[in-house]
N, C-alpha and C positions, 0 to 999 in steps of 0.2 A: 759478913753476911752469910748465913747458912743456905745451902742449896735447898730448893723446894723438893719436898719428898713426893709430890703427887706424880702420877704417871703422865707422860706427855700425851698430846691428842693422838686418838686412834680412829680408825675407820669403823663404819657400821657394816657388818657383813649380813648375809641373808639368814633370817631367823627361821624361815619355813621354805619348803621346796618351791623352786622357781621353774615354771613351765617354759617351753621354748619360745613362745612369743614374748612373754615377760622377760626372759633371759636376754633376748635380742634387744628389747626396748630399753631395759635398764643398763645393759651393758654399754650401749651407746652413749649413755649419760654418765655411768660411773661403774666400770667393771667390778669394783669391789663389792657392789650391792648384790651381785649374784654368786659370789663366792659363799658357800655354806659356812655358817659360824662354827659348825663342827670341826672344820679344818684347823681351828685353833687348839683343839683338844685331842683330835685324833690324827694319826699320821696317814691314814688312808680312808677316803670317803667315796663310795660309789654313787656317782651322780645320775641323773635321768638319761635315758636312751643308752648311749655307748660312752659316756663320759666317765673318766677316772680323775679324781683329785688326788694328787700324790705329795705327801709331806713326810715320807719316810726316807731318811738319808741313804739307806741301802738301796731302796728302789729308785730314788733320784739318780744315784751314781750309777745303777745298772742300766737305766734307761737313757742317760746322758753320756756315759763313758763306756759302758759295757755292751750288752747284746742289742740295746736300742740306739746306739750311737749314730746309726745311719738313718734313723727314722726322720722323715722331712718335716719342715715347718708346717704348721696347721694351715689348711687351705683359706680359712677365713682371715689369717694373719696376712697371707699373700694378697687377698682381695681388698684388704683394708689399706695397706700401704704401698701396694705395687705400682700404683700410678705415680707415687712420689719418688720411689727410689729405683724403680725398674728392676732389672735382673742383676743387680749388684751383689756384693758379698752378703748382705743380709738374707736375701731371698733365693739366691741361686742354689742349686742342688747338684749332687753328683760330680762329675768331672769338671764341669765349669766352675763349681765352688771351689774344688780342690786347687784348681789353677790359680784362681784369684786369691785364695788364702796364701798359697805358696808366694805368690807375687808380692803381696802386700804386707805380709807379716814383718819383713825387715824395717818397713817404714816406722813401726811402733816399737822398735828395739830400743833398749836403754841408750845405746850410742847416740841416737838422735834426740833423746829428751833434753840434754842440756841446751842444745840450740833452741828448741821449742820452749823451754822454761824461761829463757830470756824474755820472750814475747809475753808470756803469762805474767811474769814479774812486773813488767811494764804497765800492763793492765791493772794489776794489783795495786801498784803505787798511785796510779791515777784514781782509782775508786776509792782507796783509803784517804787520799788527800781531799777529795771532794766531799766525803762523809764527815771528815774532822773538821772542815770548814763550815759545813752546813748541818750542825747537829739538830736533834730533835726527833720527831716522829718520821720514820722512813719505812716504806713498803718494800721489804726485801723480796717479795714475789716479783717485783720489777727490777731491783738492783742486780739480783743474781743472774737472770738471763741477759741482762744488759751487759754483764761482765763477760759471759761466755760467748756472747754474740761479737764483742769486741775482740776476743781472742781469735774467733773464726775469721773475722776480717783481716786480722794481722797475719795469721799463719797460713791462710789459703788464698785470700783475695787481695792481698797487699800488693803494692807496686804496679798496679794496672792503671795507666794514665787515662785509658778511655772510660773507665767506670769509677765514680767517686765512692768513698767509704759510706756516704749516706745512701746512696743508691743501692749499694749491697745490703746495708742494715734494713732498709725499707723493703727490699725484695725478700730478704730472709724472714722477716716478721710475717708478711702476708703468706709466704710459703708454709711457715709452721702453723698458721691459723687454718690454712686449707687442709693440710694433712691430718690435722687434729680432729676434723669434722668426720666422725665415724659413721658409716652407712648402716642403718638397720638392716637392709637387704643383705649386705656383705656378712653381718654377724649371723644372719639366718641361713647363710649358705645358698641363697637363691640364684638362680642362673644369671650369668653376666649380662645377658641381652635385656633384661628387665631394667627399666630406667632407675637410675639412682638420684636422689635430691641433688647431689653434686653436679650431675650433668647439666643442671639448669643454672649453675653458677659459672662464672667465667673460669677457665683453666689457666688464665694468665699467670697466677703465682707460680705454677709448675713451669709453664713454658718460659717465663721470664728467668726463673733460676737455671733452667737448663741452657738457655741462651747465654746467660752470665757465665756459667761454668764452662762452656765451649769457648767463649771469648777469653777467659783468663788462662785456660789451658793453652790455647794457640798463641796468645801474647807471650806467655812464659816460655813456651818451647822456642819461639823466635829469639828470645833473649839469649838462650844457650849459656845460662850461668855455669862457671866452672866449679864454683863452691856453693853447695846448697845453704840457704839461710832461712827457709821456712819449710812447712809441710808439703806445700805443692811442689817445691823444688825436690824434695825427697821422693815424691810420687812420680815426678817426670823422670828422675833418674832411674828409678826402678823400671820404667816402661822402655827405657832405651835398650835394655837387654832382654826384655820379655814383652813381646808384642801383645797388645790388646786393642779390640776395635774401638773407635772413637765413642760410640754410644755407650758401650760398657764402661768406659773410663769416666764419662759424664755420670753415669749411674753410680759408680763408686765414690766420686768425688761428693755428690749429693748424700750418699749413704754416710760418709764420714761427717758430713756437715750435720745431718739429723742426729746421728748418734753422739756427736761431740758437743752439741749445744744443749739440747733439752735435758738429757740425763744429768750432766754435770750441774747445770743450773738448779734443777730440783734438789740435788744433793746439798748444794750450797745453801739454799734457802732453809731446808729443814735443819742443816747443821748450825746455822746461825741462831735459829729459834732455840735449839737444844742448849746452846751456850747461854743464851738469855735466861733460860729456865734454870740453868745450874751456874750461877755466878763464881762459886768457889773453883769449879773446874775450869771455867773460862779464864779465871785469874792465874791458875796453875799453868794452863796452856800458854797464856801470854808470856808468862815468865820464862817458860821454856823456849819460846820463839826469840825473845829478846836475848837470851843467853847464847843463842847460836848466830843471830844476824840482827843487831840492833838497828841498823840503818842500811839504806841501799836496797839493791835487788835481792830478793831471796833466790838462792841458786839451787839448782837440782841437787848438788852434792850436800847442801844443808839439810835436806829432808830426812836423811838417815839419822840425823841427830834429834829429830822431833818425834819420838815414839808416842808421846801422849797425844799429840795432835793427830797422829796416824790412827790411834786407837779410837779417838773421838769420831773420826770420819768413818771408820768401820762400823762403830756402833750406830752412827746416823744411817748408814746404808743397811743396817740390820733392821732398824725400826721403820725406815722410809726407803726401801729399795726402789730406785727409779724404774727398773724393769721388774715391777711388782708381780707380773704374771706373764707367762708365756705357755705356748702349746705345741705339742707335736701330733701328727697322725701316725698311728701304728702301721707300718707297712708289712709286718708279719705277725703270726701268732706268737706269743711269748707268755711263760708263766714265771713270775717272780714272787718269792715268799708266800706261795699258795694263792696268789692273785692271778686269775686267768685274764689275759689281754688278748683280744682278738684283732685280726687284720681290720684296718679302717676305724678302730676305736679311737676316740679323742683323749689324748693324754694331757691333762691340765696340770701345770705346775704353779700353784699360787704361792709365789715367793713370799709374798706379805705374810701369809699364814705360817709357812715353813719357818720363817725368822722369829715368829712370835708364838710358836706352838708350846703348850704347856708341857708336853711330855719330853721336850728337848732342851728347854732353857729354864733356869731358875729365874724367877720374877721377869717373865718374858716381856711384859708391858713397860717395864721400867728401864731408864737410861743407866747403863752400867758399862762405861767404856773399858773397865778393867778386864772384861771378858776377853779382851784381845791383847792383853799384856802378858798372858802366860802360855801354856802349852797350845799347840794348834788344835782346832776343833776337828771333829770327826768329818770325813768327806761327805759332802751332800748335804750338810746341815746348814751351811752359809754359802749362798750362791748369788750374790748380788749381780755378778756379771755372767751368770750361767756356769756351765762346766762342760767338759769334754771337748771333742774337736771343734764345736762351735761356741766355745767360750769367747766372750767379747774380746776382739782383737785389739781394742783400744783401752783395756782396763788399766794398764799402767799409765797410759796417756792421761786417763780421766783422774786417777788418783793424784797424779802429779800436779795437774791443773788445779784441782780443788785444793790441794794443800798450799799451793803458792799463793792463790787468791786469798784464801782464808788467813794464812799467816801474815800477809801483807796488810790485811784489814785490821787484824786483832792487834798489831803493833801500835795503831793510831787511834783505835776507838774502843769504847766499851758499850756492850749491848745489854739491855734489860727489856723486861716485858712492859707493854704499854696497856692502856685501858681498852684497846680495840679488841673485839671478841677474835679469838683464834680460829683459823679456817680448819676444815678437815681435809684429810687425804682424799684425793679423787683420782681415779685411774682411767684415763682414755688411752692416748698414745703412750704416755708415760705417767707415773704417779706424781701429781702436782698438788698445789694447794687449792682448795675450793674458792678462794677469795684472796684479799690482801693479806700479807703477813707483815703487820706493822709492829715495829719494834722501836724502842727508844735508843738514840745513839748519843753518846757523850764522848768528847775527846779525852784521851788518856792523858 
């Protein structure tokens, strides 16, 4: 069977200028709808008011790595997710951020990944076995997050006798639904004292997860394990020699939960779709996996021998970056490549557009994993995890989790397109599918 040559599904960007109110209203539903379509063709677009849309790799690098590296996260970003993740690593600034980054960077180092990979592989085998035994039409928009949710339960919330795995899963699902409900007022930057729709909903999803987090941290500390066996153990080990107040630790645990679940789940879902769309590539990747580890748990050291699978995941994150948009607020005046940026200007980085920009990529809307099999790309052109000092601390963790789950599944089943209409990309908290991603599953 030959691969289908049509381009994979894409998002609909704004065809005409968007005013402030329409921007906030549309962004709350789908942020992609307010990004100017010109960002797919031009590397810099001046937006309304004080907004800059930046897709020029040199400007991206200068603003994230160079002179703009200390520019803070955009205020509306903090307003949107602050209630969920507090003042943890994602949102903290200045010295508090530097201390947390230093404290937690070792957790995500390569030396810890073999231990965590064992948990990922266990989940991968369970998911693959279940799909092989129950073939047919499957919604991967549900399978993918269920996989990463199971991993979080294993590497963070496992071993707590006072809280069941089902309680944790139910609490996490409600928590993610709560934080994905973006306030129109937050997007418009209105004062915090103005009532938000969220205020009239129960805050139980957040308070429940914070209570669960405190519970598992206290319980695990009391165990005083001598040898770390999961992520929470590594986290507690780091805090033995580097003090952090209890509420910030809860903030960071929930930050890692948020970042480690939704983003990986979205990448998995889109990655499975692209494999169904390109059966020849799927077959080649499956053969690569089987040549490395035919049965048993996929191990961390196996991944270096799966370059085609890694290239597929990188191309998936190019076409469908989970963090498809982020923003900074300029804290100083700066001029880059003739563009004048003033203090308090909004710097928008539409990663979705950067990764599909016609000026930067040949056949930008088409699936071409070979892009990542050759020489490195220019810095600032491919940033699925950001760049600079605030590059995603868990990038290698995420890539390892995605590779192991996908490799485990492809050994057991074959994926193909179904007759169900395909969803579109929708960007709220992260870029997910607009509806079910139904693929046909057959045992290998």
